[in-house]
Steps between C-alpha positions, in 0.01 A plus 500: 500500500292537190360756265193505280529651153201602294488512121702791362294818462620543143308184410168606655274750329189452710401286796177328585354369823647155447853640457466708817380196696783287360755762605350518850522121527860503380584765758342297780658171396830550686318572824282193459795279404680605820190413706465162333866396505633675812189542717595864540545815295775759473534867420593399145136533399472871582544633146285217363218597738537863401472412132202268552317756712563781251363287217188396694445857622525643149269231362230609745562872549605600146391239249156382613618138519366428847204273562254781583603857419566645157704807415815694573460615858814712477310722256270598787639741760567301817274721710211399271546130573314371801679292760264217410611505133868511602446209737321299232776567246762391752297185573489422127877544482543257790261252335716497186817446703347221708357322194837517325675376814268198527523411130878524503531288813279229349709502183834485682380216721377310192833558325723437803737279297557786255540746788764275657681473167516876455612545860784251455618677185502837677709381795 
């Protein structure tokens, strides 16, 4: 059983793309650590997934931080957005999540000794 804590909101005045990506990676790290160490995953990652997906979604849909589209698509009435645009925005969100997942897995595998040390402390 684990929990991921982000930096206190009182300490953050603005966020940039790098901070969002770092928070997504932190949220996905428990899921990846379970896969690496236990060869399975549990329902403990549910809130972490929710947080990671909300961040990635907001990066693309609200903040123009996706790889292709720019703008706040919530400012446009939903009926004015084509299904193609919605699909592309959702694909960009998934691309961010998958890239963060891969980068975090590579890092945790490289730092397996450190991962084991943290896991032993948390037991």
